[in-house]
KERO-601467 format. One record per residue (C-alpha): x, y, z negated. Coordinates in steps of 0.02 Angstrom, whole numbers, plus 50000, padded with zeros to 5 digits. Last residue first. Layout:
BEGIN
<rec px="X" py="Y" pz="Z"/>
...
//
This chain:
BEGIN
<rec px="50738" py="51871" pz="50130"/>
<rec px="50654" py="52009" pz="50227"/>
<rec px="50542" py="52116" pz="50117"/>
<rec px="50396" py="52207" pz="50201"/>
<rec px="50264" py="52082" pz="50142"/>
<rec px="50319" py="52096" pz="49960"/>
<rec px="50162" py="52176" pz="49888"/>
<rec px="50088" py="52015" pz="49824"/>
<rec px="50203" py="51866" pz="49797"/>
<rec px="50123" py="51701" pz="49851"/>
<rec px="50262" py="51637" pz="49964"/>
<rec px="50388" py="51631" pz="49822"/>
<rec px="50442" py="51455" pz="49877"/>
<rec px="50393" py="51382" pz="49707"/>
<rec px="50228" py="51476" pz="49714"/>
<rec px="50195" py="51404" pz="49887"/>
<rec px="50230" py="51229" pz="49819"/>
<rec px="50109" py="51260" pz="49675"/>
<rec px="49977" py="51312" pz="49803"/>
<rec px="50004" py="51149" pz="49898"/>
<rec px="49985" py="51053" pz="49734"/>
<rec px="49816" py="51132" pz="49694"/>
<rec px="49801" py="51140" pz="49505"/>
<rec px="49675" py="51036" pz="49408"/>
<rec px="49549" py="51064" pz="49270"/>
<rec px="49429" py="50927" pz="49212"/>
<rec px="49313" py="50967" pz="49066"/>
<rec px="49158" py="50964" pz="49175"/>
<rec px="49217" py="50929" pz="49352"/>
<rec px="49335" py="51014" pz="49476"/>
<rec px="49373" py="51162" pz="49363"/>
<rec px="49514" py="51244" pz="49459"/>
<rec px="49679" py="51287" pz="49378"/>
<rec px="49729" py="51463" pz="49337"/>
<rec px="49841" py="51561" pz="49455"/>
<rec px="50022" py="51582" pz="49399"/>
<rec px="50085" py="51754" pz="49349"/>
<rec px="49916" py="51795" pz="49273"/>
<rec px="49983" py="51814" pz="49095"/>
<rec px="49880" py="51664" pz="49037"/>
<rec px="49948" py="51559" pz="49181"/>
<rec px="50126" py="51614" pz="49140"/>
<rec px="50100" py="51572" pz="48955"/>
<rec px="50029" py="51401" pz="48999"/>
<rec px="50178" py="51362" pz="49111"/>
<rec px="50298" py="51417" pz="48974"/>
<rec px="50209" py="51302" pz="48849"/>
<rec px="50215" py="51157" pz="48972"/>
<rec px="50402" py="51170" pz="48996"/>
<rec px="50459" py="51213" pz="49171"/>
<rec px="50512" py="51116" pz="49325"/>
<rec px="50376" py="51188" pz="49440"/>
<rec px="50315" py="51011" pz="49475"/>
<rec px="50330" py="50975" pz="49288"/>
<rec px="50215" py="51120" pz="49245"/>
<rec px="50088" py="51058" pz="49372"/>
<rec px="50102" py="50881" pz="49303"/>
<rec px="50069" py="50940" pz="49125"/>
<rec px="49918" py="51044" pz="49183"/>
<rec px="49847" py="50905" pz="49292"/>
<rec px="49890" py="50906" pz="49476"/>
<rec px="49787" py="50910" pz="49636"/>
<rec px="49832" py="50851" pz="49811"/>
<rec px="49931" py="50702" pz="49752"/>
<rec px="50032" py="50605" pz="49881"/>
<rec px="49984" py="50422" pz="49879"/>
<rec px="50118" py="50291" pz="49906"/>
<rec px="50071" py="50172" pz="50045"/>
<rec px="50000" py="50000" pz="50000"/>
//
């Protein structure tokens, strides 16, 4: 059976994907630096893995369209 690639991540997995401690991840979400997870069912919050990848590549920075890296 092929290995599945997750499309959504739990809070601990999302923090791990960004290589940061869970408490730092939570602080950044609370501060608005990282978007909050999505409620996909009652009591079930998940983060979009593609969006986490864009955050890791700094592709989600507002106001930086004119910067050439």
